[in-house]
N, C-alpha and C positions, 0 to 999 in steps of 0.2 A: 503493499500501498504505499501510496505517493501522497504526503499530505507537506502542505505548505499554511503558512501562517504572513501574513498580512496586515498590513494598517500605518498609520500617519505614524513620523517619529515620531518617540516618547510614549508609546500605545502597551510597554512593558512585554511587548514579545518575545522578546530574549530572554526572558524569568520565565514566563508562561512554558514557554520549551522546554527549559530547563529540567520544570517542575513535572511538566508530563513527559520526558522522558524518564526520570528514576522511578515515577511510576511504573510504566512500558516494561520496565527493562526489572524490576521489583514480580513483576505478572509474567515474567519470563520468556517477553517479545527479545529479537534479536532487534536492535533501532541504530540506526546513521544517521545521526543527526548534523546539521552544515548549515551555515551561511550564504547571502549574494550582499556584494560580490564577493569574491574570496572562494572558502571551500578546499581548497588546491593552490600548492605554491604559483603556480602560470597566475591565477586567477586574484591570492593574496596579493602579487607587486600590481595589478593591475588595479585592486581597490585601495591599494595605494597614493595612484596617481589619482582615482577620482576623486576621494575622501580632500586631497590637500589643498588647506585654505590659499595656498597659494599657488592654485592655479584654477582662481575665481576667471580669467578668461574662455576657460575649454566652451566653447561654440557645444548648443547643446546636440547637432550631427556626432560630430565626436565622442561627446557622453554614448549615448545610445551604442553605438558601433564599440567600446570602450567594456560596458556592460555588457554588449553581447558574446565579445569574448571572452571572457572570463566565465559567462552560462557556458557557451559551449565547450568549452574544457570542463567543466561540474561534471555537464551531463557525462560527453566521453568516459571519463577517469572516472567518475565516482555514482552517480545516479542510478546509469543503465545498468550499470556491471550487479550493484547491491541491489538494485530491486529485480533482476534478474535472478541471484543467487535467495529469494526468496525476504530477504529482511525489508523492516519498516522505514521509511525514508520521510524525515523530519527536515524542513527547509524554510528557513529562515527567512523569505522572500524567493520570489520566483519572477516569471514572466508577466505578471500581473502588476508586478511594480514596473516595468516599465511604460506600462502602456499608464498607469496612474504620474507617473511622476515623469517621463519624457512626453507620452501624450496628449494631457488631458495637465501635468503642469504646465509643459511649455509650448502646449498645442505642436505638437509633430501630429505629422497625416496617420490615423489609429491603422489605416489600413497597412501603410509601408512599414510602421511598427511592426504589424502581426507577419510581415512576408518576412523579416529579419529577424521575427523571435521563431519562428518554422524553420526556418534553416538553423538556427543555431542551436536549435532544443531538436531538433527535428522531429515534432510534433509530439514530445513526449509535454503530458500534461497531468495535473493534478489528481488522485480520486475527487480529494475533500481541501477544499481552502476555509483555513476561517480568521475572520476577519475580527479584529483586537480595536473597536470603535474607540475614537476619544475626538473633541474638536483642535483643530487645527493649533486653538490657540492651547489649551490646555498641556496636549503634545511637547509644543514646544518651551512652556511655561517646565515642563517635566526635564526635557534634555537640558537646558539654560542649569536648574540645578544639581542637577547627576553632572555637569560641567563641573561646577563653580565650587560644590562639598566632594564630591567623591574622585575628582578629576579624570571623570569618563569624558571620552572624544568627542569635540566638538567641531563635526567637519563643513567641506563644501556643501552639503548640499544640507544641514541643517540652519546655516545661516542664510539661506535663501529667503524673498520674502514673506510675509504671512502670506499674503496674495498666492502667492506660489503653493504655497502647503493646503490654503482654503480649497483651491482646483484642484490638489492630489484627491483629498477626501470627498469632494463631491463625485470627480472619477471614480474612487474605488464603491461609491454610491450607483454609481450608473452600471460598473460593471457588473455587480450583483445583481443588479437589476435585470439583467440581462440574462445572468445564467444559476438561477437559483436554487440550482438540485446540486450543485457543486460550492457553494455558499454557503456558512451558518457566521452571521455575525455576533457577535460577542460582547458587548457593552464595557470596557474596561478603564472605568472612570470610579468604580468602587472597592468593596473589599480582593487582597488577591488570594486569599484561599478560597473565596467562593466561584470571583473567577477561574480558577483552577477546575472548580468541580462540577465546573458547566463545560466547561474543556474537555473533561476526563469522561463525562457521561455523554459528551457529541461523540468524542472516537473509538470508544468503546462500542458504540452500537452501530456506527461503522467496521469495526472489526467482527462482529458478530457473526 
């Protein structure tokens, strides 16, 4: 099973993924979890370029091609082999992030992006996508606090305008409306334990 997590920056995906992975491993499942961009040595180098604040002049076309390059490597090197081996694959962001961020956020043509995504992934799509939903304002506030208090990364994408992040969230909502069978929306503003319980219930129902 291929499970992806999506959501605005600051929605808590990374924390919730780790809790889910631990739960599934305790239940005896073989789990591979990864993130985008990155997940391979080549992809991690691309991630550094994409997220470096010094690269604020990066054109959106350059951005999408770098994301696609990282994704292509991850799919070929890790995702397909592990799915074929029967593992559960959990990925923090995947192709839907491109449609939300570069498509709705930057305004790039969605059909062109879908063509690039199909080429990069070979058509590999998730079985289930969990969308952790918060407002753009709350997400950015969380990211700023984490960077200031905990030394977490504040990257080039975080630093884009509030209006950009609002368009990203609107894009996610449009993607969900177009493919409701694959997506499950989880409100991400509440208690972490309650959010995780809802995630576990959703995933276990699909695994049965």
